[in-house]
LUMFI-550659 format. One line per field, with one value per residue (C-alpha): x, y, z; residue number from 1. Coordinates in steps of 0.1 Angstrom, whole numbers, always signed. Each point is the difference from the previous one (the first is absolute). Example, Ala and Ser with C-alpha at 12.3 -4.5 7.8 and 13.67 -1.06 7.14 Angstrom:
2
X = c(+123, +14);
Y = c(-45, +34);
Z = c(+78, -7);
k = c(1, 2);
***
This chain:
171
X = c(-61, +34, +30, +25, +31, -13, -30, -33, -19, -37, +10, +24, +14, +9, +22, +16, +4, +18, +18, +12, +5, +27, +14, +11, +10, -26, -8, -38, -22, -36, -30, -33, -16, -36, +4, -9, +31, +31, +17, +34, +27, +36, +22, +21, +9, -27, -28, -23, -30, -16, -37, -1, -31, +8, -28, +6, +19, +28, -26, -29, +24, -1, -38, +3, +24, -27, -24, +29, +0, +36, +1, +33, +8, +35, +10, -1, -21, +3, -28, +8, -22, +8, +36, +20, -2, +32, +6, +35, +3, -5, -20, -24, -10, -37, -8, +15, -20, +24, -13, -8, -8, -18, -38, -12, +31, -19, +18, +29, -7, +28, +19, +34, +26, +23, +34, +40, +6, +31, +5, +2, -1, -32, -33, -25, -27, -12, -33, +0, -17, +6, +33, +26, +22, +10, -28, +30, +27, -18, +28, -6, +17, -18, -31, +22, -4, +11, +4, -8, -8, +7, -32, +12, +14, -33, -25, +23, -7, -35, -2, +20, -21, -31, +12, +9, -35, -13, +15, -13, -30, -22, -22);
Y = c(+439, -8, +5, -17, -2, -5, -18, +12, -21, +0, +0, +12, -36, -11, +32, -6, -36, +12, +22, -26, -27, +31, -2, -33, +4, -29, +6, +1, +12, +10, -22, +4, +37, -10, -16, -36, -22, +8, +34, -9, -31, -4, -4, -26, -32, -11, +26, +7, +19, +23, +10, +29, -2, +34, +2, -31, -2, -29, -24, +7, -17, -34, +4, +20, -29, -24, +19, +16, -14, -13, +4, -13, -31, +2, +26, +8, +27, +18, +20, +28, +23, +36, -6, -29, -12, +15, -21, +4, -38, +7, +12, -19, +17, -14, -35, -24, -23, -24, +0, -41, -11, -25, +13, -27, +12, +28, +29, +3, +35, +2, +33, +14, +13, +23, -7, +3, -26, -22, -15, +31, +31, +15, +6, -25, -21, -36, -21, -10, -32, -11, +7, +15, +20, +35, +16, +18, -22, -34, -4, -29, -17, -34, +14, +19, +41, +21, +27, +30, +30, +36, +6, +39, +4, -13, +25, +28, -12, -3, +37, +13, -18, +12, +34, +2, -18, +30, +25, -17, +8, +22, +22);
Z = c(+199, +10, -28, +10, -20, -34, +9, +10, +32, +11, +36, +23, +11, -32, -3, +30, -5, -33, +20, +27, -33, -7, +30, -2, -35, -12, -38, -6, -26, +6, -12, +8, +0, +3, +34, -9, -2, +15, +4, -12, -13, +17, -23, +17, -18, +4, +1, +35, -8, +24, +9, +24, +21, +12, +26, +18, +29, +5, +18, -23, -28, +14, -7, -36, -15, +6, -27, -27, -27, -16, -44, -5, +17, -8, +24, +34, +11, +29, +15, +21, +20, +10, +14, +10, +38, +21, +33, +20, -18, -33, -36, -13, -35, -2, -15, -24, -20, -21, -39, -12, -28, +15, +6, +19, +30, +7, +16, +31, +10, +31, +15, -26, +30, -16, +6, -11, -19, +9, -33, -21, +22, -14, +23, -15, +18, +7, +3, +40, -13, -36, -18, +22, -30, -1, -26, -19, -11, +10, +28, +24, +25, +4, +24, +23, +8, -22, +15, +29, -15, +22, +10, +11, -36, -14, +19, -11, -36, +6, +16, -31, -23, +18, -6, -40, -6, +20, -21, -27, -1, -30, +16);
k = c(1, 2, 3, 4, 5, 6, 7, 8, 9, 10, 11, 12, 13, 14, 15, 16, 17, 18, 19, 20, 21, 22, 23, 24, 25, 26, 27, 28, 29, 30, 31, 32, 33, 34, 35, 36, 37, 38, 39, 40, 41, 42, 43, 44, 45, 46, 47, 48, 49, 50, 51, 52, 53, 54, 55, 56, 57, 58, 59, 60, 61, 62, 63, 64, 65, 66, 67, 68, 69, 70, 71, 72, 73, 74, 75, 76, 77, 78, 79, 80, 81, 82, 83, 84, 85, 86, 87, 88, 89, 90, 91, 92, 93, 94, 95, 96, 97, 98, 99, 100, 101, 102, 103, 104, 105, 106, 107, 108, 109, 110, 111, 112, 113, 114, 115, 116, 117, 118, 119, 120, 121, 122, 123, 124, 125, 126, 127, 128, 129, 130, 131, 132, 133, 134, 135, 136, 137, 138, 139, 140, 141, 142, 143, 144, 145, 146, 147, 148, 149, 150, 151, 152, 153, 154, 155, 156, 157, 158, 159, 160, 161, 162, 163, 164, 165, 166, 167, 168, 169, 170, 171);
***
């Protein structure tokens, strides 16, 4: 069990993602303590549910995403693993499924790159194939690139979040 902030988390990975969201300045609420639904809701203008598949590597998320049910089809669902994919070119948080109220549409899982939005200046992410807008403040620039991210800075945020979560373990 991990106590981070005022919340108890079952897994280290959940506490680490909560600490990372704090480092990014994102407001969120913990949702599921049983482990069979989304772990968080990111409290953006349009909330985004986050499911932590903590034991999974980033490559495995593509396979896992095909089997994840999404209860609230009015919200996007971000599926994250044990860590974001940090490369020299950028940061990908996980796989994003755009919510839809039309069951016949199915799901549309694709990468969710982390960006510094050029519209609002906030760290955000978008869906690489679907609706190409900033998830934090709904900025949209006509399907052009919304901005890069300082990878070294994000590595530092992840490292600090990892330390914060590991110190929260209840023994």
